[in-house]
N, C-alpha and C positions, 0 to 999 in steps of 0.2 A: 103429843108433838109440843115442844117445846116454848115456851116465846120470853122476849124480855121481858113484858107484861108478867112474869111471873117471880121475876127478881122483886127482891126486898126494896124498902123505898130512896135506902142509900147504901149499895152496894159496896163491899171491897174497889178496889181501884184494879181488879184482876175478877172476872168471875167466868166461870165455863159449864156446860154439860156435855151427856150426852144424850144423841137423838135418833131415831130412823124415821124414813119417809118410806112410801110407798110410790113406784115406779110411776111416772106420770104425771106429780104432783108439781106443781109450779107456784113456787115464789112467787108473787108478781115483784113488781120495781118496789123499791121503799130503801131506806136511809137509815143509820144507826147514829148513835150520839157518842157513841165509843168506836174505836176502830175493832174489826173483828178477825181473828184467826179461825179457820175452819179446817180442819183433817180429816180427810176422806177415810173408810176405812174398808167400806165395801161397797159396789156397787161404780157408778160414773154418771155425773152429773155436769151438766153447763150452766155456768155463770157467767153473767153477759154483765156490760158495765155501759154505759150511755155510748164508751167511744174503743169495749173492745170485748172480744168474748173467749172466754176460755171454758178447754174441756179437760176434767180432771178423773182421775180414778183415785184406785186405794193406794196408798203410801203417800200421796201427793196433797198440797196446802195452798193455800190462797189468804193471803193477807188483806185485807181491805181498812182504808182510810178511814177515821171517822167523816159521815156525812158523804160516801161516797154512794150513788143510787146503783141497784143492782140488783138482779133478778136469779133466782137458779129453777132450772129445769131437772128432775129427777130423771134420766134416760133409763136407770134402773130402779130398783128396791136398794136404798142409800143408807149407808151407818156412816156416822159422821161424830165429830165432838167441834163445839165452838167454844171459844176462852172470845169476850169480853173486855177490853184493853183502855182504861181513861187515860184521857190526854194528859193528864198529870205524870205521867211515866216518862222519865226523860226519855228518848227518840224518839217516840211513837208519832212527832208529828213530823219528820221527815223522811218517813218512808214510803216509798211508792208502794202503789196496788203493784202485785207479783207473785205469780205461779212460783212452787217449789218442789222440790221433794223433801219429807219432812223426816229429819235425822231422829237417829234413838235417843239422842239429846231432848230434841226438839216433843220428841210424842212423851219421853219422861217426863220432862215440866209439863207439859199439859194433863198429862194424868195426875198428878201431884196437883195440880190446880182444878180439876172436875172432880177429885176426891173430895175437895173441903165442900164444907156445905155455903151456904148463901152469903153467911153472915159471922165468916169467921174472921178475926181480929187480923189484920195486915201487921203482923210481927216481923222482926229481922229475919227469920228463915223465907216469908212468905214474897215480902221484899226482893229479897237475892233471888228465890226464884222467877220472879215476875220480870227484875231488870235483865237474868240471864235468857228468857224468855225471848225480849225485846234485841237482845243483843246477838243471837244467834238468828234470828229471825233477818232482820238487818245482814248477818255473814252467809246467809244461805245465799246459793248462786240460782239467780233466775231462771226458768226454765225457759227457752228461746220464744218455742211456739205458742204463740196466741193470735186469736184472727182479729185485725184490727179492723175498723169499719169506720169511713171515709164520712167527713163531717158535709158534703154535701147532701141535703136531703133527699133529690131522686139519688142517688148514685148507694146511698143509706138504703133505702127501701129497695133496692134491687138487692145488696147484700143481705137486706133481711130475709129476702124469699127465698134465697140461696139457700142459707144457712138451715132454712128450716126445711127443703125440699134438698139436700145435698145431690141427690142423685138425678134431679129434672138437669135433661141434656137438649133444652131447646139452647140454639145458637146465642151468638154477641147480638148480631141484627135484633132479635127479637126482644133483647135486655134491654139494646139503646132505646128499643120504641118504647118499650116498658119506663125509662128512664124521659120519654119526651125529648132525646137527642140524636142530631144524625152520627154514624156509628163511627166517624173520625171524631167529630168531639167528644162523646164516648169515650173511644178509648187514651185520648187523650187526658182527658180530665182524671179519670182513675186511676192513669200512669204517675198523674202528676201529684193525686193524692195518697197512693196506697205505696210507690216505689215500685210496684210490679204491675203486670200487664192484667187484663180481665182474667185469660186464661191460664196465669200461674197462681193465683191468686183462688181461682175454683177447685186450682187439682189440690190447693193445699186445706181447701174447707173439705175437701174429698177423706183426704188421707187420717187426716184429723177425726171427721167420722166416722169413719174406717180403722183408728188403731181403738177408738171406745170401745164399738161394736165386737173385736175381735176379742177385747178384754170380757168381756159378759160372754163368752164361747159359741158366737156364733160362726160358721165355718166361712174359709176364705172365698169359696164359688159365692156362696151366699152374699156376703158383705159386697164382692167385686160387682154383681148383677146390680142389686139395690142400688149403686152408686153408678149405674153408666158406663162399668168397662164392658167391652166387648168379651171379654175371657177374664179366666184370672190369671193367667198371662202375664197381662200387660197391665193387671193391677199389682200384681208383685214385683212388678218391674218398678214401679212409681213407687210404693211403697218402702220397696227397700232403697231406692236413690234420695228418699225424706228423710228416712228413721236409720239407713246405714245397719238393719235387717232384715232377714227374709219373713212375713208374715207370721209365717208358719214357724218359727220360735218366739212369738209372740204367746206367752203362758197366760192361761186364765186369770182375771183379777189383776193384771199387771199392763202399764202402759209404760210404752219407750219413750225415750228422751229424744226429740227431733234435733236434728243436727242444726248448727246455728247458722 
């Protein structure tokens, strides 16, 4: 396992490496002085910031601006590449946090950076590679699906509990009590903060979780029952409504792109 502490004292503006984590590993909340691009080659991971949660699989990438506090939870064994980008590179300071599909060009540029030693000179070629990488990240369409978290600490506590156990079937009255609110207050505040109702948000949590599990090879029936569905049919209907494809079409190690 590599760390930024392993870098030389004065690394070049872009520096990267490949690494593997074992399933179940949690990289606790932390931040970097540089922006971070992570591309996932195999496995599945949940990346949480203070306001959002992303579930990523093979071929997908996430850009985290400098100083963004984040946590990574390996849902399976994970293989990935990371590039740290200094703020001195033009365009990095305006790029927001985003999840996207890594194009073949982005993957090739990252391969070039990872292949270099940490002490390489930032010559014209490497400067061009770094600039093009930042441009391609900016151009990449954002994958619409991410789980937003509310700012209200009572609602956030509920949302964090549900994302930790997506198959939990306790009803809205239970969660309103957990938040210390009347049901009407809970539903009104949830809609106000999240732009959707509690039931719709929880369904989204479940289908995102389902896509990740299916991508690792779990059966449709197993995933459906684990996530609280009465039968595989009702689960398949909800999955198709969200992703536009049947869960049976999902290949192992491939995550679909949700509809916007």
